N, C-alpha and C positions, 0 to 999 in steps of 0.2 A: 504494500501500499505506500501511497505518496504521505509522506509528513506534514502536518500543517503544524505551522507555527504562528505564522504572520498570514493573514491572509485580505487581502483588497478585492470586494469584489460589488457588481451589480447587486441592485439587490431586486427579487420578484415577489411584490404581496400579491398574496393570496387570502381575501377577507374574508377568511371562512372560520367556523368553528366543526369539531369532531371530525375531521378529514378523515375517513378511514382507508385500512389497507389496500380495501379494494378500490375504491375511487384511484388511490395511488399507481396501481397497477392490476387491473381486472383478470378475474380467474383464467380465462380463456388465451392469457397469454402466460403461463407459468411453463409450458412445456421446454423452454429450453433448459440445456443442462451443463453451461456455461454463465456465466455472470454476466457476461455482455450483450449487447443487444436490447436489453430491455428500455431504452431510455426512448427509445420510439414508440412506447404502448404507455408512457408514462401521461397517467391522466386522461386515458383515453376516451372515457366517453364525455369526459367535460371539450375534449380538444378537437374532438371530430365528429361530424352528424352520421347516418347511418350507411351514407354511399363511402365515407371516409375522408370526406374534404374536411380541412380545416375551417373552425365556425368562428364567424368574424364575433360573436359575444363571449370569447373564453380569451381573458388578457395573457393566457402564456402565448398566442399566437399575435399578439402584439410586435412587432417589427423595437420599441421602445424595452423588451425584455429582450430580446434576441444576446444572447451570452450571459445570463444574468448566472450566476453562481451561488449567491445566499439567498433561498428562500423564508418569506416572513407570514405565519399565519398563525392563527389564533390559539382557541383552547384544547386540549384533546386531539393534538396530532399522533397521527397512523396509530389509531384504535381499532378496532374490530380482529380480524385472523394475523396471528403471528408470524406471517411470511416473510422471510429475510426477502424478496423479491422487489418489496416495495423499497427499501435502503438502494437497492440495485439498480433499481429503477431510474430513482433519483440522482447518482452518482451518475450513470452512465450518461443520463443528459446532461450532466454536466454543475448541477449543485454539489458544495462541499459543505456547507454550514447550512443548518436547519436553526431557525426562529420561532420559539412559539410560545406563549402563555402557562400550555403544559403541553406533556407529552403521555403516552401510553407507556409505561414502563418496558416491555417486551420492544417495543420498535425503537426506543430510547438505546437500548442494550445492542441492539443489532446495526444501529448507526454507528456507535464506535467499536463495535466489533471489525465495521464494512471501510472504515475509512470518512464517514464522516462527522462532523462534529456538531452535536444537537445543542443548542444554548436555549435554558430555558431566562426569560425576563418576565416581568411583571407585566398585568394586561397593558396599565396605561404607556408603559415604554413600546413594546409591539404594537402598538396602536398608534404611536408616534412613528415608528418605521415606516407602516404598513400607509398612512396618510402622506409621508413626504414622498415615498416612490409611488405613488399612485399619482400624484402632481407633477413629477419631473424627475429625468434620470437622477437616481439617489445610488451612490457608490458609499460602502463603511468600510470598514478594516476591525477585524477580530483577530485578536493577541491573545492566544490559547497562554502562549506563557505568563502573562500576566493576569489572563481569564477579565479580559475588557472587552466593551465594541465602541467605536467611535465612529462618527459622522465626519463629513469635511465642513459640518455645519457647530451647533452645539450640541451634538447629542452626545451622549456618553454615558455606558451603563457595566457595572463588575456583572458576573456570571459566575457561578459554581460549579465542579466538574471532579466527582470522585478522583484523588491520585493516579487510582491504577489505570481507569479511562484516559486520563490526561497524557501520562507517560505514554499509553498506547499510541496515541495521532500524534504526538509530540516526536515519534521516532517512528511513526510508520507501521508499526509491531499488527498484527492478527494474533490472534492467539497460538498458533503453530509457533511464529517470530516468535513469542514470549518463552513459550517451553523452550526453542534454541538455544534462547539465553544464557539455560543451565544445563548447557550442553554437556560440561566437564562432568558435572556430577553426573547426567545420566549416564554417560561411559565408564565411569567408577562403579557405579553402582552393577551395571552391563556386565564389568569385569567379575566383580566380586560373585554375580550370581552363578558365573558359568564355570567356579571352583566345585560347585557343588555336583 
């Protein structure tokens, strides 16, 4: 995974609550065997009509949000089923950071395991980001080392993230990479086991 230390990106505002994983990546697209290629199906039922044409009434299709890498939403983001495909689709589309006023626990953990930084801010703070990015092209910087979010204007906020997840994201580690940091101890244990 690619490490995240400091990320500056265009904000995409999704001013909705209770966005569930079936809305993020509908079930009919879960047949792939690799993590790549899911981005084209992100928010599919919102982005496209029944014929597969982009909808004019869904903001992610707007030119002003092309190349956005930070998504900001309301409460309970990632609720519903525990499908890991949801963060895969968000990441494959280009989102590195998701900011919301609350997250479903399993989705939150799946994000950190797959290289996406989930940031929980207050409802007032997320609404400020949504309002600003709906009215103009709005860029913010996320500083993971100092757990801080700040905009090109006066916006500034701090966030919390457990130390374990922070270390994983700062180093670009998944759980296998974390295990391999103990490779010497594993090899010592395996050598000891072969004696019996």
